[in-house]
N, C-alpha and C positions, 0 to 999 in steps of 0.2 A: 722528698717531695717538699715543693715550695708551699707557702702560705696560700696562693691563689689556686694551686691544685688541690689541696685540703678543702677550701672553700666551694670550689666546681664538684669535688666528690660529695660532699655534704648535700649540694642541691640537686644532684642525679635522681635521688628517690622521691623528690617532690615533684620534679618534672614528670617521673614516671607515672606518679599517681593521678596528677593532674591530666595528663593525655588519657589514661584509661578511664578515668571518670567522665570525662567529656564524651568519649567513644560510646561509654555505657548508657549515657544518658541519651544520645542521639539515636544508636540503635542497639538494643539488648544483644550481648554476645556471649558466647560460650567462652568461658575462661580458658580453655585449653585450645581449641582449634580456631576460636575466635570467628567462626560462623554464626550469622545471626539466627537467634531462636528465641521463642517466647515461653519458655517453660519456668517455674519457679526456680528450678535447680540451677547453679551455676554451670552445670555441664550439660551438653546436649545429649540425646539419646545416643548418637553415635560414640560419642567419647565415653558414655557410662558403659556401653556394652563392650568397648574396646578395654576398658579399666577392668572390668569384670574378668576378660579372658586373661589378664595378666597376674591374677592373683596365684600365687605360690600354691602348690598342693598342701592338703592339711598336714603332711608329714613334715613339711619346712616351717608351717605355721604353728604346729603343736608338735614339735619333736620331743616327746616325754623320754625317749631313751638318754637323751643328752641333757635333759633338763634339771635332773637331780631333784631338788625340792622346790624348784623356781614354778614348774608347771603341774597341772593336775596329771597323774599316771593314768591315762586313760586310754591314749592313742596307742595305734598299732606301731611296731618297730618301723624304722626307715632304712633304707638300703644306700640312700645317697644323700649326704649333707655336706654343708661346708663348716660346720661348727667345729668339728675336731681338728680342723686344718688352720684354724687361726690361733696361734700360739698365745697363751695366756686367757682365752676366752673359753669358759667352761662351757657356754651354751649361748647359741645365736639363733635368733629366729627372725625371718624376713617376710614381709607381707606380699609384697609384689616382685615379679621380674621386671628388670629394667629394660622394656622394650615396649612396642606399640605407642600407646598415648602416655605412659607414664614418664619418659623423658621431657615430653613437652610439657606436662603437668608440673613437674618439678622445676623446669626453667621459669615457666609463668610465676611459680611461687617464690622462688630462690633468687631470680636474677631480675625479673620484671617488677618486682615490689608488689606481687598481688598477696598482701597479707591476709586478705578475706578468704584465700583457699586454707588457711591453717585450720579452720575448724571443720571444713570439709574434710580435709585428709585426715584430721584426728578422727572424725566418725567413722570412717572406713577402717581405721587401724584398730579402733576399739571395738568394732563389729565382727572382725576377722582375726581378732588376737585374744588370748586369755593369758592373764599372769596371775600367780596367787601371790599374796603379800608376804613373802618369805625372805624377800631381800630386804636390806636395811637402809639404802639408800639408792635413790635414782639421780642421774645426771646425764650430763649431754657432752658430746663433743663439742666444745667452745668454738664460735667463729672468731677468728683473730681480729683484733680491733680494727686493723686497716680494712679487712674486707667488711666488717660491720659498718664502718663509716662510709663505705661505697655504697653499700646495699641499703644501709639506713635501718637494719635490723639483724637480728641473730634468728633465723628461721628454725633452727631445731629447738632453742629455749622457749620461742612461743609455741611450737608443737608440744613440748613436753609440759607446758602449763595447761595447753588445751586437753592433752591427753589425762591429766590430773582431774580437769573438770568432769570427764566422763566417768572417773572413778577406776580407770584401767591401773593407774600407777598413783604413788603418792606425790605429792608437789615435788618438784626437782630442786635439788640443792647445787649450787656451783662448787664444783670440786677441782676440776682440771682448768689449767691455764697453759697458753703456748708459750716458750721459750724464744720461740722465732717463727716467721711465717710458715704455713705450709706450703710443701711445693705443689706444682699444679700437676697432679699424679694422672691426671686424664690424658696428658700428652704423653705419658710414657707407656711402653708396653708393659703387660703384667709382670714378666720376669725382672724388670728393672725398677719396679715400684719400691721404694724403701723411705722410711723415715726413721730418723735416729731414734734409738731407744729412749734416749733422755730429752725428748722434743717437748714432751708434757711434763708439768709439775702440778703438784697437789697444792690446794690453796686450804686445806682442812684435813683433820686426822681421819683416817680411814682404817687405822689399825682393827683387825679383827671383825670387819664389817663385809657383808657381801653386797657388792656394787652392781646394778643396773646401767648400762649405758646406752643412751638413745642416739642414734644418726640417721642420716639420711639414705646414703647407698653405701653399699659394700662391694668394692671392686677386687682389690687384691688382698684386703685385708691389713694393709699396711698401717692405716690410722687407729683401727681399733687395737692393733698388736701393740703399737707404741702406747696409747692409753692404759691398756692392761698392764703394760711393763712399768708404768710409772705409779699405778696405784698397788701393784703387787709389791713393787720396791719399798712402798710406805706401809707394808702390812696388810693390805686386803686380804680377806680371807678367801674370797671368789668374786670373779669378774664375768658377768654375762651381758648379752649385748641384745638390743631389739632395733632394727633396721627397716626404714619403708621398703626398700627394694633391694634386690641382690642380682649381681651381673650373672649373665648365664654360664661364664665360665668358672663360676664357682659351684655350679651343680654338677661338675664332671667327676668321676670318682677321684679317689685321693691319689691314686698313681699316676693319674694324669694332669694333676692341678698342682700349680705353682702359686704359693701365696706368701 
């Protein structure tokens, strides 16, 4: 990438924010569908209703059977989950299904530079999630520096800090780094998604620790699997994960799901 390309990449987030700010001043818009609305909420009633309809069932948001000592053991057993199918992840909980309004919401937040959605998303997660403080360290799937330069921020790092302010988790710690850019997994079919086991490296000691990883969407489980491999390789005692959304394919019975 040339120096000019780097400069242009750095200016894109500023351009996005400027356009959005001007549009918001002229006509208040829903942050998701961008339809005009005059409610104090960043989302219109239609999008709020759609978001509620995508909430995962309690069994996926509070899967105590797989939680060990991560979550309170008060929920009923579950029959279908994706947690046991992601190698290296002891427990996985997701808040939303990746459908309806959720993809649009995450695109606005992640790619359109709407960082103001971070606290809104964090409030939904905190309200519909419950984690006991039995893990030793909370961390995130890091954004590669090239993508961070293009977007202007690391959305998951911001979310983790917002979640810490709600009291749901402890303040996150930078623990993982990329050894190379992540492939564009959304362009691959589920059975072909793969990340090298040595893709991630640790930047601090995790030996004997219970780790909670935070990420946005789990599709094939490839990213979490690679992150768990890196942590386990360095002596982590246990790795669990919290994601905003889960792809529908992960909710199939284990015998029919490829991860």
